[in-house]
A tleap script that builds the chain and sets N, CA, C and O, in Angstrom:
source leaprc.protein.ff14SB
mol = sequence {
  NMET MET THR ALA ASN SER LYS THR ARG THR
  LEU ASN VAL LEU SER MET ARG GLY THR ASP
  THR SER HIE ARG PRO ARG THR HIE MET TYR
  SER THR LYS VAL VAL HIE LEU THR THR GLU
  MET ASP CYS GLU LYS LEU PRO ASP GLY PHE
  ARG PHE PRO ALA MET LEU LYS LEU ASP ASN
  GLY ALA GLY SER ILE GLY ALA CYS VAL VAL
  GLU ASN ARG ILE GLU LEU LYS LYS LYS PHE
  GLY GLN ILE THR SER THR LEU ARG ASN ASP
  SER ASP PHE PRO GLY ILE GLY LEU THR HIE
  GLY ASN SER MET MET THR MET GLU PHE PHE
  ARG ARG CASN
}
set mol.1.N position { -47.067 152.977 74.414 }
set mol.1.CA position { -45.628 153.578 74.333 }
set mol.1.C position { -45.046 152.421 74.613 }
set mol.1.O position { -44.545 151.873 73.631 }
set mol.2.N position { -44.915 151.710 75.910 }
set mol.2.CA position { -44.011 150.841 76.572 }
set mol.2.C position { -43.938 150.193 74.996 }
set mol.2.O position { -42.986 150.622 74.344 }
set mol.3.N position { -44.708 149.340 74.390 }
set mol.3.CA position { -44.472 148.211 73.629 }
set mol.3.C position { -43.716 149.242 72.453 }
set mol.3.O position { -42.851 148.602 71.855 }
set mol.4.N position { -43.817 150.572 72.006 }
set mol.4.CA position { -43.156 150.588 71.001 }
set mol.4.C position { -42.009 151.189 71.555 }
set mol.4.O position { -41.147 151.281 70.680 }
set mol.5.N position { -41.562 151.723 72.849 }
set mol.5.CA position { -40.199 151.909 73.360 }
set mol.5.C position { -39.529 150.295 73.442 }
set mol.5.O position { -38.306 150.266 73.302 }
set mol.6.N position { -39.951 149.475 73.572 }
set mol.6.CA position { -39.453 148.026 73.491 }
set mol.6.C position { -39.070 147.738 72.426 }
set mol.6.O position { -39.709 148.098 71.437 }
set mol.7.N position { -37.967 147.037 72.318 }
set mol.7.CA position { -37.537 146.330 70.896 }
set mol.7.C position { -38.228 144.836 71.039 }
set mol.7.O position { -38.915 144.219 70.225 }
set mol.8.N position { -37.855 144.527 72.192 }
set mol.8.CA position { -38.562 143.044 72.078 }
set mol.8.C position { -40.254 142.855 71.742 }
set mol.8.O position { -40.830 142.182 70.888 }
set mol.9.N position { -40.742 143.733 72.778 }
set mol.9.CA position { -42.234 144.016 72.773 }
set mol.9.C position { -42.654 144.018 71.381 }
set mol.9.O position { -43.464 143.203 70.939 }
set mol.10.N position { -42.111 144.923 70.697 }
set mol.10.CA position { -42.624 145.121 69.130 }
set mol.10.C position { -41.925 144.152 68.132 }
set mol.10.O position { -42.536 143.862 67.104 }
set mol.11.N position { -40.906 143.723 68.319 }
set mol.11.CA position { -40.905 142.528 67.169 }
set mol.11.C position { -42.071 141.721 67.470 }
set mol.11.O position { -42.977 141.635 66.641 }
set mol.12.N position { -42.142 140.962 68.884 }
set mol.12.CA position { -43.079 140.019 68.977 }
set mol.12.C position { -44.785 140.481 68.559 }
set mol.12.O position { -45.610 139.711 68.068 }
set mol.13.N position { -44.943 141.485 68.800 }
set mol.13.CA position { -45.854 142.048 67.709 }
set mol.13.C position { -45.828 141.972 66.648 }
set mol.13.O position { -46.975 141.871 66.212 }
set mol.14.N position { -45.206 141.962 66.009 }
set mol.14.CA position { -44.410 141.949 64.309 }
set mol.14.C position { -44.761 140.629 64.384 }
set mol.14.O position { -45.758 140.244 63.773 }
set mol.15.N position { -44.193 139.979 64.947 }
set mol.15.CA position { -44.504 138.313 64.373 }
set mol.15.C position { -45.456 137.586 64.827 }
set mol.15.O position { -45.082 136.453 65.130 }
set mol.16.N position { -46.534 137.800 64.991 }
set mol.16.CA position { -47.740 137.584 65.376 }
set mol.16.C position { -48.721 137.469 64.143 }
set mol.16.O position { -49.132 138.320 63.355 }
set mol.17.N position { -48.917 136.309 64.241 }
set mol.17.CA position { -49.488 136.149 62.400 }
set mol.17.C position { -51.337 137.144 62.709 }
set mol.17.O position { -51.945 136.939 63.759 }
set mol.18.N position { -51.840 137.993 61.761 }
set mol.18.CA position { -52.896 138.570 61.985 }
set mol.18.C position { -53.394 138.011 60.668 }
set mol.18.O position { -52.805 137.359 59.807 }
set mol.19.N position { -54.963 138.559 60.771 }
set mol.19.CA position { -55.633 138.188 59.677 }
set mol.19.C position { -55.159 138.655 58.296 }
set mol.19.O position { -54.883 139.853 58.362 }
set mol.20.N position { -54.939 138.097 56.932 }
set mol.20.CA position { -54.141 137.933 56.220 }
set mol.20.C position { -55.141 138.891 54.878 }
set mol.20.O position { -55.986 138.335 54.177 }
set mol.21.N position { -54.847 140.122 54.794 }
set mol.21.CA position { -55.792 141.157 54.090 }
set mol.21.C position { -54.811 141.544 53.524 }
set mol.21.O position { -53.687 141.268 53.941 }
set mol.22.N position { -55.152 142.708 51.796 }
set mol.22.CA position { -54.338 142.867 51.109 }
set mol.22.C position { -53.622 144.000 51.860 }
set mol.22.O position { -52.396 144.065 51.954 }
set mol.23.N position { -54.655 145.066 52.496 }
set mol.23.CA position { -53.872 146.318 52.594 }
set mol.23.C position { -53.239 146.298 54.130 }
set mol.23.O position { -52.937 147.401 54.586 }
set mol.24.N position { -53.016 145.141 54.955 }
set mol.24.CA position { -52.074 144.679 55.874 }
set mol.24.C position { -50.878 143.974 55.760 }
set mol.24.O position { -51.067 142.760 55.835 }
set mol.25.N position { -49.369 144.396 55.559 }
set mol.25.CA position { -48.381 143.765 55.350 }
set mol.25.C position { -48.791 142.337 56.533 }
set mol.25.O position { -49.615 142.178 57.433 }
set mol.26.N position { -47.844 141.615 55.993 }
set mol.26.CA position { -47.478 140.140 56.449 }
set mol.26.C position { -46.303 140.165 57.270 }
set mol.26.O position { -45.403 139.447 56.833 }
set mol.27.N position { -46.021 140.839 58.434 }
set mol.27.CA position { -45.153 141.086 59.264 }
set mol.27.C position { -44.394 139.592 59.625 }
set mol.27.O position { -43.392 139.148 59.065 }
set mol.28.N position { -44.965 139.124 60.432 }
set mol.28.CA position { -44.928 137.804 60.915 }
set mol.28.C position { -44.056 137.222 59.716 }
set mol.28.O position { -43.377 136.512 60.459 }
set mol.29.N position { -43.614 136.997 58.652 }
set mol.29.CA position { -42.525 136.235 57.440 }
set mol.29.C position { -41.449 137.378 57.891 }
set mol.29.O position { -40.467 136.635 57.896 }
set mol.30.N position { -40.949 138.594 58.257 }
set mol.30.CA position { -40.041 138.898 57.962 }
set mol.30.C position { -39.423 139.529 59.274 }
set mol.30.O position { -38.539 140.385 59.309 }
set mol.31.N position { -40.244 138.771 60.645 }
set mol.31.CA position { -39.401 138.925 62.005 }
set mol.31.C position { -38.873 137.564 62.262 }
set mol.31.O position { -39.123 136.597 61.543 }
set mol.32.N position { -38.068 137.536 63.410 }
set mol.32.CA position { -37.597 136.146 64.033 }
set mol.32.C position { -37.515 136.496 65.074 }
set mol.32.O position { -37.802 137.581 65.580 }
set mol.33.N position { -36.924 135.174 65.678 }
set mol.33.CA position { -37.684 134.685 67.232 }
set mol.33.C position { -36.806 135.965 67.873 }
set mol.33.O position { -36.124 136.605 67.073 }
set mol.34.N position { -36.798 136.319 69.128 }
set mol.34.CA position { -36.677 137.404 69.820 }
set mol.34.C position { -36.873 137.086 71.714 }
set mol.34.O position { -37.904 136.741 72.292 }
set mol.35.N position { -35.683 137.316 72.236 }
set mol.35.CA position { -35.803 136.545 73.603 }
set mol.35.C position { -34.835 137.891 74.621 }
set mol.35.O position { -33.635 138.051 74.845 }
set mol.36.N position { -36.126 138.675 75.037 }
set mol.36.CA position { -35.404 139.637 76.341 }
set mol.36.C position { -34.511 138.991 77.646 }
set mol.36.O position { -34.695 137.910 78.206 }
set mol.37.N position { -33.823 139.685 77.840 }
set mol.37.CA position { -32.875 139.639 78.353 }
set mol.37.C position { -32.930 140.461 79.655 }
set mol.37.O position { -33.135 141.655 79.434 }
set mol.38.N position { -32.800 140.132 80.961 }
set mol.38.CA position { -32.750 141.030 82.094 }
set mol.38.C position { -30.951 140.635 82.979 }
set mol.38.O position { -29.971 141.302 83.309 }
set mol.39.N position { -31.270 139.525 83.026 }
set mol.39.CA position { -29.780 139.083 83.554 }
set mol.39.C position { -28.832 138.075 83.038 }
set mol.39.O position { -29.090 137.636 81.917 }
set mol.40.N position { -27.966 137.705 83.536 }
set mol.40.CA position { -26.997 136.974 82.853 }
set mol.40.C position { -27.662 135.668 82.950 }
set mol.40.O position { -27.265 134.910 82.065 }
set mol.41.N position { -28.658 135.084 83.833 }
set mol.41.CA position { -28.690 133.642 84.078 }
set mol.41.C position { -30.138 133.891 82.691 }
set mol.41.O position { -30.672 132.782 82.690 }
set mol.42.N position { -30.468 134.274 82.236 }
set mol.42.CA position { -31.151 134.883 81.055 }
set mol.42.C position { -30.596 134.324 80.042 }
set mol.42.O position { -31.143 133.507 79.301 }
set mol.43.N position { -29.614 134.686 79.966 }
set mol.43.CA position { -28.623 134.022 78.420 }
set mol.43.C position { -28.331 132.495 78.599 }
set mol.43.O position { -27.844 131.766 77.735 }
set mol.44.N position { -28.723 132.116 79.912 }
set mol.44.CA position { -28.865 130.285 79.535 }
set mol.44.C position { -29.901 129.800 79.451 }
set mol.44.O position { -29.990 128.573 79.417 }
set mol.45.N position { -30.873 130.506 79.398 }
set mol.45.CA position { -32.239 129.837 79.307 }
set mol.45.C position { -33.148 130.434 77.873 }
set mol.45.O position { -34.314 130.823 77.802 }
set mol.46.N position { -31.899 130.297 76.624 }
set mol.46.CA position { -32.814 130.540 75.203 }
set mol.46.C position { -33.565 129.395 74.905 }
set mol.46.O position { -33.216 128.266 75.253 }
set mol.47.N position { -34.348 129.586 74.420 }
set mol.47.CA position { -35.411 128.610 74.171 }
set mol.47.C position { -34.850 127.480 72.632 }
set mol.47.O position { -34.123 127.724 71.670 }
set mol.48.N position { -35.448 126.516 72.962 }
set mol.48.CA position { -35.173 125.184 72.428 }
set mol.48.C position { -35.126 126.021 70.565 }
set mol.48.O position { -35.925 126.829 70.092 }
set mol.49.N position { -33.855 125.396 69.908 }
set mol.49.CA position { -34.111 125.878 68.469 }
set mol.49.C position { -33.778 127.228 68.046 }
set mol.49.O position { -34.011 127.582 66.890 }
set mol.50.N position { -33.236 128.025 68.920 }
set mol.50.CA position { -32.936 129.306 69.241 }
set mol.50.C position { -31.379 129.083 68.329 }
set mol.50.O position { -30.505 128.383 68.839 }
set mol.51.N position { -31.144 129.777 66.898 }
set mol.51.CA position { -29.611 129.846 66.794 }
set mol.51.C position { -28.825 130.551 66.108 }
set mol.51.O position { -29.308 131.227 65.200 }
set mol.52.N position { -27.467 130.579 66.352 }
set mol.52.CA position { -26.149 131.767 66.338 }
set mol.52.C position { -26.072 131.583 64.994 }
set mol.52.O position { -26.336 130.583 64.327 }
set mol.53.N position { -25.685 132.647 64.672 }
set mol.53.CA position { -25.198 133.792 65.491 }
set mol.53.C position { -26.675 134.292 65.547 }
set mol.53.O position { -27.665 134.112 64.838 }
set mol.54.N position { -26.355 135.141 66.925 }
set mol.54.CA position { -27.447 135.970 67.154 }
set mol.54.C position { -27.270 137.877 67.450 }
set mol.54.O position { -26.218 138.474 67.678 }
set mol.55.N position { -27.981 138.176 67.395 }
set mol.55.CA position { -27.422 139.893 67.363 }
set mol.55.C position { -27.925 140.104 68.778 }
set mol.55.O position { -29.028 139.573 68.913 }
set mol.56.N position { -27.385 140.840 70.134 }
set mol.56.CA position { -27.733 141.126 70.988 }
set mol.56.C position { -27.297 142.679 70.668 }
set mol.56.O position { -26.327 143.054 70.010 }
set mol.57.N position { -28.641 143.741 71.550 }
set mol.57.CA position { -28.614 144.635 71.755 }
set mol.57.C position { -29.288 145.107 72.528 }
set mol.57.O position { -30.117 144.342 73.020 }
set mol.58.N position { -29.284 146.896 73.132 }
set mol.58.CA position { -30.275 147.039 74.227 }
set mol.58.C position { -31.935 146.839 73.887 }
set mol.58.O position { -32.340 147.231 72.793 }
set mol.59.N position { -32.493 146.473 74.458 }
set mol.59.CA position { -33.561 146.796 74.442 }
set mol.59.C position { -34.690 148.095 74.389 }
set mol.59.O position { -35.730 148.079 73.731 }
set mol.60.N position { -34.415 148.733 74.881 }
set mol.60.CA position { -34.613 150.683 75.022 }
set mol.60.C position { -33.432 151.442 74.179 }
set mol.60.O position { -32.290 151.255 73.758 }
set mol.61.N position { -34.089 152.063 74.203 }
set mol.61.CA position { -33.225 153.400 73.621 }
set mol.61.C position { -32.709 153.369 72.102 }
set mol.61.O position { -33.164 152.440 71.436 }
set mol.62.N position { -31.923 154.149 71.527 }
set mol.62.CA position { -31.820 154.418 70.299 }
set mol.62.C position { -30.677 154.509 69.835 }
set mol.62.O position { -30.023 155.311 70.502 }
set mol.63.N position { -30.062 154.036 68.936 }
set mol.63.CA position { -28.980 153.895 67.960 }
set mol.63.C position { -28.415 152.647 68.012 }
set mol.63.O position { -29.054 151.603 68.151 }
set mol.64.N position { -27.132 152.748 67.893 }
set mol.64.CA position { -26.691 150.973 68.091 }
set mol.64.C position { -25.372 151.079 68.893 }
set mol.64.O position { -24.296 150.647 68.480 }
set mol.65.N position { -25.522 151.570 69.839 }
set mol.65.CA position { -24.809 151.762 71.020 }
set mol.65.C position { -25.050 150.292 72.045 }
set mol.65.O position { -25.995 150.083 72.806 }
set mol.66.N position { -23.573 149.183 71.696 }
set mol.66.CA position { -23.748 147.845 72.555 }
set mol.66.C position { -24.528 147.201 71.861 }
set mol.66.O position { -25.136 146.280 72.406 }
set mol.67.N position { -24.747 147.472 70.493 }
set mol.67.CA position { -24.800 146.223 69.595 }
set mol.67.C position { -23.935 144.942 68.685 }
set mol.67.O position { -23.327 145.233 67.655 }
set mol.68.N position { -23.970 143.805 69.114 }
set mol.68.CA position { -23.095 143.189 68.769 }
set mol.68.C position { -23.636 141.487 68.170 }
set mol.68.O position { -24.695 140.979 68.537 }
set mol.69.N position { -22.741 140.875 67.291 }
set mol.69.CA position { -22.610 140.074 66.982 }
set mol.69.C position { -22.515 139.055 67.879 }
set mol.69.O position { -21.737 139.357 68.784 }
set mol.70.N position { -23.011 137.924 68.003 }
set mol.70.CA position { -22.289 136.569 69.118 }
set mol.70.C position { -22.304 135.701 68.529 }
set mol.70.O position { -23.150 135.653 67.636 }
set mol.71.N position { -21.461 134.664 68.701 }
set mol.71.CA position { -21.272 133.318 67.929 }
set mol.71.C position { -21.971 132.528 68.718 }
set mol.71.O position { -22.666 131.779 68.031 }
set mol.72.N position { -22.113 132.339 69.946 }
set mol.72.CA position { -22.430 131.267 70.564 }
set mol.72.C position { -22.977 131.609 72.230 }
set mol.72.O position { -22.728 132.755 72.602 }
set mol.73.N position { -23.541 130.896 73.020 }
set mol.73.CA position { -24.143 130.864 74.255 }
set mol.73.C position { -23.250 131.674 75.195 }
set mol.73.O position { -23.704 132.447 76.038 }
set mol.74.N position { -22.088 131.469 75.017 }
set mol.74.CA position { -20.708 131.955 76.229 }
set mol.74.C position { -20.511 133.200 75.800 }
set mol.74.O position { -20.464 134.212 76.499 }
set mol.75.N position { -20.378 133.105 74.439 }
set mol.75.CA position { -20.194 134.951 74.011 }
set mol.75.C position { -21.328 135.775 74.331 }
set mol.75.O position { -21.136 136.941 74.674 }
set mol.76.N position { -22.447 135.315 74.260 }
set mol.76.CA position { -23.814 136.171 74.424 }
set mol.76.C position { -23.405 136.179 75.939 }
set mol.76.O position { -23.119 137.323 76.293 }
set mol.77.N position { -23.298 135.308 76.875 }
set mol.77.CA position { -23.217 135.969 78.414 }
set mol.77.C position { -22.322 136.835 78.934 }
set mol.77.O position { -22.493 137.581 79.897 }
set mol.78.N position { -20.999 136.662 78.009 }
set mol.78.CA position { -19.719 137.453 78.170 }
set mol.78.C position { -19.943 138.796 77.560 }
set mol.78.O position { -19.109 139.677 77.769 }
set mol.79.N position { -20.904 139.011 76.887 }
set mol.79.CA position { -20.827 140.573 76.085 }
set mol.79.C position { -21.713 140.789 76.999 }
set mol.79.O position { -21.239 141.475 77.904 }
set mol.80.N position { -23.302 140.368 77.232 }
set mol.80.CA position { -24.158 140.561 77.943 }
set mol.80.C position { -23.453 141.568 79.410 }
set mol.80.O position { -23.578 142.770 79.647 }
set mol.81.N position { -22.740 140.522 80.151 }
set mol.81.CA position { -22.079 140.612 81.126 }
set mol.81.C position { -21.360 142.381 81.052 }
set mol.81.O position { -21.523 143.317 81.835 }
set mol.82.N position { -20.702 142.307 80.012 }
set mol.82.CA position { -19.874 143.515 79.447 }
set mol.82.C position { -20.915 144.484 79.725 }
set mol.82.O position { -21.049 144.914 80.870 }
set mol.83.N position { -21.585 144.824 78.876 }
set mol.83.CA position { -22.570 145.492 78.034 }
set mol.83.C position { -23.784 146.398 79.117 }
set mol.83.O position { -24.267 147.521 78.976 }
set mol.84.N position { -23.971 145.440 80.109 }
set mol.84.CA position { -24.741 145.720 81.196 }
set mol.84.C position { -23.995 146.724 82.371 }
set mol.84.O position { -24.333 147.779 82.909 }
set mol.85.N position { -22.940 145.935 82.466 }
set mol.85.CA position { -21.822 146.872 83.298 }
set mol.85.C position { -21.656 148.381 83.260 }
set mol.85.O position { -21.914 149.290 84.048 }
set mol.86.N position { -21.000 148.286 81.751 }
set mol.86.CA position { -20.913 149.429 81.558 }
set mol.86.C position { -21.892 150.533 81.109 }
set mol.86.O position { -21.495 151.690 81.243 }
set mol.87.N position { -23.243 150.302 80.542 }
set mol.87.CA position { -24.570 151.064 80.375 }
set mol.87.C position { -24.880 150.826 80.837 }
set mol.87.O position { -25.034 149.610 80.720 }
set mol.88.N position { -25.554 151.517 82.225 }
set mol.88.CA position { -26.342 151.596 83.221 }
set mol.88.C position { -27.510 152.292 83.447 }
set mol.88.O position { -28.453 151.835 84.093 }
set mol.89.N position { -27.478 153.440 82.911 }
set mol.89.CA position { -28.429 154.535 83.046 }
set mol.89.C position { -27.499 155.510 81.880 }
set mol.89.O position { -26.387 155.273 81.407 }
set mol.90.N position { -28.558 156.840 81.603 }
set mol.90.CA position { -28.407 157.979 80.781 }
set mol.90.C position { -27.376 158.447 80.918 }
set mol.90.O position { -26.819 158.808 79.881 }
set mol.91.N position { -26.577 158.680 82.364 }
set mol.91.CA position { -25.501 158.934 82.489 }
set mol.91.C position { -24.172 158.665 82.011 }
set mol.91.O position { -23.174 159.360 81.824 }
set mol.92.N position { -24.551 157.049 81.823 }
set mol.92.CA position { -22.841 156.430 81.049 }
set mol.92.C position { -23.112 156.516 79.538 }
set mol.92.O position { -22.003 156.380 79.022 }
set mol.93.N position { -23.849 156.641 78.763 }
set mol.93.CA position { -24.135 157.154 77.485 }
set mol.93.C position { -25.400 158.120 77.310 }
set mol.93.O position { -26.450 157.600 76.933 }
set mol.94.N position { -25.367 159.284 77.523 }
set mol.94.CA position { -26.353 160.319 77.818 }
set mol.94.C position { -27.022 160.525 76.080 }
set mol.94.O position { -26.275 160.980 75.214 }
set mol.95.N position { -28.028 160.253 75.851 }
set mol.95.CA position { -28.880 160.452 74.834 }
set mol.95.C position { -29.218 159.012 74.209 }
set mol.95.O position { -30.061 158.947 73.314 }
set mol.96.N position { -28.554 157.833 74.683 }
set mol.96.CA position { -29.336 156.918 74.127 }
set mol.96.C position { -30.655 155.738 74.473 }
set mol.96.O position { -30.979 154.615 74.087 }
set mol.97.N position { -31.163 156.805 75.468 }
set mol.97.CA position { -32.373 156.327 75.861 }
set mol.97.C position { -32.468 154.800 77.474 }
set mol.97.O position { -33.394 153.990 77.501 }
set mol.98.N position { -31.587 154.805 78.303 }
set mol.98.CA position { -31.822 154.111 78.860 }
set mol.98.C position { -32.474 154.428 80.346 }
set mol.98.O position { -32.129 153.826 81.363 }
set mol.99.N position { -33.354 155.345 80.312 }
set mol.99.CA position { -34.347 155.869 80.932 }
set mol.99.C position { -35.081 154.843 81.718 }
set mol.99.O position { -35.367 154.883 82.914 }
set mol.100.N position { -35.422 153.620 80.563 }
set mol.100.CA position { -36.417 152.233 81.150 }
set mol.100.C position { -35.480 151.119 81.632 }
set mol.100.O position { -35.847 149.948 81.736 }
set mol.101.N position { -34.264 151.551 81.915 }
set mol.101.CA position { -33.297 150.237 81.933 }
set mol.101.C position { -32.269 150.274 80.761 }
set mol.101.O position { -32.227 150.952 79.735 }
set mol.102.N position { -31.226 149.034 81.420 }
set mol.102.CA position { -30.657 148.632 80.396 }
set mol.102.C position { -30.651 147.278 79.775 }
set mol.102.O position { -29.776 146.877 79.008 }
set mol.103.N position { -31.776 146.552 80.196 }
set mol.103.CA position { -32.234 145.280 79.752 }
set mol.103.C position { -31.683 145.140 78.315 }
set mol.103.O position { -31.470 146.203 77.732 }
set mol.104.N position { -31.409 143.938 77.625 }
set mol.104.CA position { -31.089 143.718 76.097 }
set mol.104.C position { -32.006 142.568 75.702 }
set mol.104.O position { -32.751 141.972 76.481 }
set mol.105.N position { -31.880 142.352 74.543 }
set mol.105.CA position { -32.670 141.500 74.119 }
set mol.105.C position { -31.642 141.074 72.614 }
set mol.105.O position { -31.053 141.809 71.822 }
set mol.106.N position { -31.799 139.236 72.705 }
set mol.106.CA position { -31.015 138.867 71.483 }
set mol.106.C position { -32.108 138.478 70.338 }
set mol.106.O position { -33.318 138.440 70.564 }
set mol.107.N position { -31.544 138.211 69.148 }
set mol.107.CA position { -32.220 137.913 68.198 }
set mol.107.C position { -31.453 136.737 67.082 }
set mol.107.O position { -30.275 136.868 66.747 }
set mol.108.N position { -32.091 135.905 66.724 }
set mol.108.CA position { -31.403 135.498 65.579 }
set mol.108.C position { -30.513 136.303 64.214 }
set mol.108.O position { -31.173 137.181 63.657 }
set mol.109.N position { -29.441 136.121 63.796 }
set mol.109.CA position { -29.109 136.749 63.310 }
set mol.109.C position { -28.614 136.274 61.726 }
set mol.109.O position { -27.671 135.487 61.646 }
set mol.110.N position { -29.260 136.762 60.508 }
set mol.110.CA position { -28.806 136.095 59.317 }
set mol.110.C position { -28.435 137.154 58.601 }
set mol.110.O position { -28.870 138.299 58.471 }
set mol.111.N position { -27.253 136.347 58.019 }
set mol.111.CA position { -26.160 136.836 57.436 }
set mol.111.C position { -26.572 137.023 56.022 }
set mol.111.O position { -27.724 136.607 55.904 }
set mol.112.N position { -26.062 137.517 54.808 }
set mol.112.CA position { -26.607 138.355 53.921 }
set mol.112.C position { -25.737 137.001 52.510 }
set mol.112.O position { -24.950 137.783 51.976 }
set mol.113.N position { -25.589 136.071 52.011 }
set mol.113.CA position { -25.313 135.972 51.528 }
set mol.113.C position { -24.469 136.388 50.173 }
set mol.113.O position { -24.090 135.517 49.390 }
savepdb mol mol.pdb
quit
């Protein structure tokens, strides 16, 4: 249940290359790098090769509340601080699913040309 509830965990499972069989989709071909963020310090510890722009969104919960595109590490840290200080628990925005916390995730964002 926790894997399905966490967007980071779900995308990490999808990015693992499994056996190539005709009845299983190759999900690793359609996933991107994902980083779980719990503190502002995590924003400074992105892995080498992480590219911007990036998508920043709540790791748990439904909808697009708090989701945004960030252009660099400075903007990532600023937006992370703004969103996590505003959305702390379910009473801050009822119904979006913050019962498991307000940690966030960031992933590479691909613009459609």
